C-alpha positions as CSV (number, residue, x, y, z in Angstrom):
1,M,-1.8,23.5,18.4
2,L,-1.5,26.8,19.8
3,D,1.5,29.3,18.3
4,E,3.9,30.5,20.7
5,R,2.0,34.0,20.2
6,A,-1.3,32.3,21.3
7,K,0.2,30.2,24.4
8,L,1.6,33.6,25.3
9,L,-1.7,35.7,25.4
10,L,-3.7,32.9,27.1
11,K,-0.7,33.0,29.8
12,T,-1.1,36.4,30.0
13,L,-5.0,36.5,30.6
14,V,-4.5,33.3,33.2
15,E,-2.2,35.2,35.0
16,R,-4.2,38.3,35.2
17,Y,-7.4,37.0,35.8
18,I,-5.8,34.8,38.5
19,A,-4.7,38.0,39.7
20,D,-7.4,40.6,39.6
21,G,-10.6,38.5,39.1
22,Q,-11.7,40.3,36.4
23,P,-12.5,39.4,32.6
24,V,-9.3,40.7,30.7
25,G,-10.0,43.0,27.8
26,S,-7.9,43.2,24.3
27,R,-6.0,46.6,24.9
28,T,-4.9,44.8,29.1
29,L,-3.9,41.9,27.5
30,S,-1.4,43.5,24.7
31,R,-0.1,46.3,27.7
32,A,0.5,42.8,29.8
33,S,2.0,40.7,27.2
34,G,4.2,42.9,26.1
35,L,3.5,42.0,22.5
36,E,3.3,44.8,19.6
37,L,0.1,43.8,18.2
38,S,-2.8,45.8,17.3
39,P,-6.3,45.2,19.0
40,A,-7.3,44.1,15.7
41,T,-5.0,41.0,15.6
42,I,-5.2,40.5,19.5
43,R,-9.0,40.2,19.3
44,N,-8.6,37.7,16.3
45,V,-5.9,35.6,18.6
46,M,-8.7,35.6,21.5
47,S,-11.6,34.1,19.3
48,D,-9.6,31.3,18.2
49,L,-8.9,30.7,21.8
50,E,-12.6,31.3,22.3
51,G,-13.6,28.7,19.7
52,L,-11.0,26.3,21.2
53,G,-12.7,26.2,24.5
54,L,-10.1,27.8,26.4
55,I,-11.4,31.1,26.9
56,A,-15.1,32.4,27.2
57,S,-16.7,36.1,27.4
58,P,-19.4,36.7,30.0
59,H,-22.7,38.4,28.8
60,T,-21.8,41.5,31.0
61,S,-18.2,42.3,30.0
62,A,-16.2,42.6,26.7
63,G,-13.1,41.0,28.6
64,R,-12.9,37.0,28.3
65,V,-12.3,34.5,31.3
66,P,-10.2,30.9,31.1
67,T,-12.3,28.0,31.4
68,A,-11.6,24.9,32.8
69,R,-10.1,23.9,29.7
70,G,-8.0,26.8,29.5
71,Y,-6.8,26.1,33.1
72,R,-6.1,22.7,32.3
73,L,-3.4,24.3,29.6
74,F,-2.1,26.4,31.3
75,V,-1.4,24.1,34.5
76,D,0.2,21.6,32.4
77,T,2.4,23.7,30.1
78,M,2.5,27.7,30.9
79,L,3.0,27.3,35.1
80,T,5.8,28.9,36.2
81,A,6.7,28.3,39.8
82,Q,8.1,31.1,42.0
83,R,9.4,29.6,45.1
84,E,7.9,30.9,48.2
85,D,9.5,29.8,51.8
86,F,7.3,27.7,53.9
87,T,10.2,26.6,55.8
88,A,9.1,28.2,59.3
89,Q,6.0,25.7,59.1
90,S,6.3,22.4,60.8
91,I,4.1,19.2,62.1
92,A,4.9,17.7,65.4
93,P,4.9,14.1,65.5
94,D,1.9,12.6,67.5
95,Q,-1.1,10.6,67.3
96,P,-2.1,10.4,63.8
97,Q,-5.3,11.7,64.4
98,K,-3.5,15.0,65.9
99,V,-1.1,14.8,63.2
100,I,-3.7,15.1,60.2
101,A,-6.3,17.5,62.1
102,N,-2.8,19.8,62.4
103,A,-2.2,19.0,58.6
104,A,-5.8,20.4,57.6
105,T,-5.5,23.3,59.7
106,L,-1.9,23.6,57.8
107,L,-3.0,23.8,54.3
108,S,-6.4,25.9,55.4
109,N,-3.9,28.5,57.1
110,L,-1.4,28.8,54.3
111,S,-3.7,28.4,51.2
112,Q,-6.9,30.3,52.5
113,F,-9.3,27.5,51.1
114,V,-10.0,24.5,52.4
115,G,-7.9,21.8,53.7
116,V,-8.7,17.9,53.4
117,V,-6.2,14.9,54.9
118,M,-7.4,11.1,54.2
119,A,-6.4,9.6,57.5
120,P,-4.0,7.0,56.9
121,R,-5.0,3.5,55.5
122,R,-3.9,0.8,58.2
123,A,-4.2,-2.7,58.3
124,S,-6.5,-3.9,60.3
125,V,-4.1,-5.1,62.9
126,F,-3.8,-4.4,66.5
127,R,-0.7,-4.3,69.1
128,Q,-3.0,-4.7,72.1
129,I,-6.8,-5.4,73.3
130,E,-7.3,-4.3,77.0
131,F,-10.8,-5.1,78.7
132,L,-12.0,-2.7,81.4
133,R,-15.5,-3.6,83.4
134,L,-17.3,-0.1,83.6
135,S,-20.5,-1.9,85.2
136,E,-22.8,-5.2,85.1
137,R,-22.5,-6.0,81.3
138,R,-21.0,-3.1,80.3
139,L,-17.4,-3.2,79.2
140,L,-15.0,-0.9,77.7
141,V,-12.6,-2.1,74.7
142,I,-9.3,-0.7,73.9
143,I,-7.5,-1.2,71.2
144,V,-4.2,0.3,70.5
145,S,-2.9,-0.3,67.0
146,P,0.8,-0.9,66.1
147,D,1.4,2.9,65.3
148,G,0.2,3.9,68.8
149,D,-3.0,5.1,68.1
150,V,-5.9,4.4,70.5
151,Q,-9.4,3.4,69.9
152,N,-12.3,2.9,73.1
153,R,-15.4,1.2,72.5
154,V,-18.0,0.4,74.8
155,I,-19.8,-3.1,74.4
156,F,-23.0,-4.8,76.0
157,P,-22.2,-8.5,76.4
158,E,-24.7,-11.0,77.2
159,V,-22.5,-12.8,80.5
160,D,-21.6,-10.6,83.3
161,Y,-17.7,-10.8,83.1
162,S,-15.4,-10.7,86.5
163,Q,-12.4,-8.3,86.0
164,S,-10.0,-11.5,86.5
165,Q,-12.0,-13.0,83.5
166,L,-11.1,-9.9,81.5
167,V,-7.7,-9.8,82.4
168,E,-7.6,-13.4,81.0
169,A,-9.1,-12.9,77.7
170,S,-6.9,-9.9,77.0
171,N,-3.6,-11.6,78.1
172,Y,-4.6,-15.1,75.8
173,I,-5.2,-12.4,72.7
174,N,-2.1,-10.4,73.2
175,T,0.2,-13.3,73.5
176,H,-1.6,-15.4,70.5
177,F,-3.1,-12.4,68.0
178,A,-1.4,-9.4,68.3
179,G,0.5,-8.4,65.3
180,L,-1.7,-10.4,63.0
181,S,-5.3,-9.1,60.6
182,I,-8.7,-9.3,61.8
183,E,-8.9,-11.6,59.4
184,Q,-6.3,-13.8,60.6
185,V,-7.4,-13.7,64.1
186,R,-11.1,-14.7,62.9
187,D,-9.8,-17.8,61.3
188,R,-7.5,-19.0,63.9
189,L,-10.7,-18.1,66.4
190,Q,-12.5,-20.6,64.5
191,S,-10.3,-23.4,64.8
192,E,-9.3,-22.5,68.3
193,M,-12.6,-22.5,69.4
194,E,-13.5,-25.9,70.8
195,Q,-10.1,-25.4,73.4
196,L,-11.3,-22.2,74.9
197,R,-13.9,-22.0,77.9
198,G,-17.2,-20.6,75.9
199,E,-17.2,-17.4,77.5
200,I,-13.9,-16.5,77.1
201,A,-14.3,-17.6,73.1
202,A,-17.5,-15.4,73.1
203,L,-15.8,-12.2,74.8
204,M,-12.9,-12.7,72.2
205,Q,-15.2,-12.9,69.3
206,A,-16.8,-9.8,70.1
207,A,-12.9,-7.7,70.5
208,V,-12.6,-9.2,66.8
209,Q,-16.4,-7.8,65.3
210,V,-15.3,-4.6,67.7
211,S,-11.7,-4.3,66.4
212,S,-12.6,-4.7,62.8
213,E,-15.2,-1.9,63.0
214,V,-13.0,0.5,64.7
215,L,-10.1,0.0,62.6
216,T,-12.5,-0.3,58.9
217,Q,-13.8,3.4,60.5
218,A,-10.4,5.0,61.2
219,Q,-9.8,4.1,57.6
220,D,-12.7,6.3,56.2
221,E,-12.0,9.5,57.9
222,V,-11.7,12.8,56.4
223,V,-10.4,16.0,58.4
224,I,-11.6,19.1,56.7
225,A,-10.5,22.3,58.0
226,G,-11.7,26.1,56.7
227,E,-14.9,25.4,55.0
228,R,-15.8,29.2,56.0
229,N,-12.9,30.8,53.8
230,L,-14.6,30.3,51.1
231,L,-17.7,32.7,52.6
232,S,-14.5,35.4,51.6
233,V,-14.0,34.0,48.0
234,T,-15.6,36.3,45.6
235,D,-16.1,33.9,43.2
236,F,-18.0,31.8,45.7
237,S,-19.5,34.7,47.9
238,S,-21.6,36.4,44.8
239,D,-23.6,33.3,44.4
240,M,-25.3,31.3,47.0
241,S,-26.0,28.1,44.8
242,H,-22.1,27.8,44.5
243,L,-21.7,28.0,48.3
244,R,-24.4,25.4,48.9
245,R,-22.7,22.9,46.6
246,A,-19.3,23.2,48.1
247,F,-21.0,22.8,51.8
248,D,-23.0,20.1,50.7
249,L,-19.7,17.9,49.3
250,F,-18.2,18.7,52.6
251,E,-21.3,17.6,54.6
252,Q,-21.2,14.2,52.6
253,K,-17.4,13.3,52.6
254,A,-18.0,10.3,50.6
255,Q,-17.1,12.0,47.5
256,L,-14.0,13.8,48.8
257,L,-13.1,10.0,50.4
258,R,-13.5,8.9,46.3
259,L,-11.4,11.9,45.0
260,L,-8.4,11.2,47.5
261,D,-8.5,7.7,46.7
262,V,-8.3,8.2,42.8
263,S,-5.5,10.8,44.0
264,S,-3.6,8.0,45.9
265,Q,-3.0,6.6,42.3
266,A,-0.5,9.1,41.1
267,E,2.6,10.2,42.2
268,G,3.5,13.4,43.1
269,V,1.1,16.5,42.7
270,R,-2.2,16.1,41.1
271,I,-4.7,18.8,40.0
272,F,-8.3,18.6,39.2
273,I,-9.8,21.7,37.4
274,G,-13.8,22.0,37.2
275,G,-14.8,18.9,37.5
276,E,-12.1,17.4,35.6
277,S,-12.4,14.4,38.5
278,Q,-16.0,13.5,37.3
279,V,-16.2,12.4,41.4
280,V,-16.8,16.0,41.8
281,P,-18.1,17.3,39.1
282,F,-18.6,21.1,40.0
283,E,-17.1,23.6,37.1
284,D,-15.9,26.5,40.1
285,L,-13.8,24.2,42.3
286,S,-10.4,23.1,42.0
287,I,-8.7,20.2,44.0
288,V,-4.6,20.3,44.3
289,S,-3.9,17.1,46.4
290,A,-0.5,15.0,47.2
291,N,0.1,11.5,48.8
292,Y,1.6,11.3,52.0
293,E,4.0,8.1,53.3
294,V,4.7,6.6,56.4
295,D,8.2,5.1,56.3
296,G,8.4,5.3,52.3
297,E,4.6,3.3,52.0
298,V,1.7,5.4,50.9
299,V,-0.8,5.5,53.4
300,G,-3.0,8.7,52.4
301,T,-3.7,11.5,50.8
302,L,-4.3,15.1,51.4
303,G,-5.2,18.9,49.5
304,V,-6.7,21.9,49.3
305,I,-9.8,22.4,47.6
306,G,-10.3,26.2,46.3
307,P,-12.0,28.0,43.3
308,T,-10.6,27.5,39.8
309,R,-9.3,31.0,39.9
310,M,-6.3,30.4,42.3
311,H,-2.8,30.6,42.5
312,Y,-2.1,26.8,41.4
313,D,2.2,27.3,41.6
314,R,1.6,28.5,45.5
315,M,-1.1,25.6,46.0
316,I,1.1,23.1,44.2
317,Q,3.9,24.5,46.7
318,I,1.8,24.6,49.9
319,V,0.6,20.9,49.2
320,D,4.0,19.1,48.6
321,I,5.2,20.7,51.4
322,T,2.6,19.7,54.0
323,S,2.9,16.5,52.5
324,R,6.5,15.8,53.2
325,L,5.7,17.6,56.8
326,V,3.0,15.2,57.5
327,S,5.3,12.0,56.0
328,N,7.8,13.1,58.3
329,A,5.4,13.2,61.6
330,L,4.2,9.8,61.4
331,S,7.2,8.2,60.2
332,H,9.0,9.6,63.3
333,R,6.4,9.8,65.7
334,K,7.7,8.9,69.3
């Protein structure tokens, strides 16, 4: 355990490094901490902190910088939040895709880093399905989810259906199956197949298949905004390998999905520092995330990705407020 003097010096060092981006020396630390300690005493404490893996000494400087472990201790036990006014920000109720896109942009603009939002997780349920004949053996399937989200897919059935057949099929589906999960619809179709005309049964099977694909795909979406902001972050722009690794992460998205899914299992704002998540094992990246809800139920996660040298108190506020705005927008959509 650190004594109060060591805690204050570590807190001061982290705050100075976040503010200035330069290794912090003993003289600067003595002035900034307000402690009346000799340079030798401060050097001894710094040596102890370095031995604990909380700070490190770059080869090119006599000063020290925080390690990921040092940031973690700072965030968990020493962070003092300065409340900022973000109340002028808002996200209007709209289609879920637009809400999460606006949220990603808002996170990026406020943080000046990268905003990420995982699309709402939804049960594989539809409210309405319609068919539109585009041409011979080419149909447009229109799928409306319970929250009003609309998805379109083109299918190519083996049979050339007339528009009246398409209306009959959609009426049957919407009357008997609306509000059921795709799995329930599939099970009931199996038992009712003999009662339906062959062409209508085949059309409904195709509709169930494409609906399942659409709803599953929608849940695997991650919206990212502000990747270019990292180009202006000194910690990244000075090292192209760091930039490439970060942009590779944004391209793949699968790692982000796993990370956000892990984040959804915790309440409140969660912080991953310098590869702690093991899902995104980058020592130079930190992620601040939080869940958002629809009508009181957690349906997704959002967050900010930036360098480990970030103003964590500000990021916590940005993420927390944005999660509330998204929850409100999705819960009060018209």
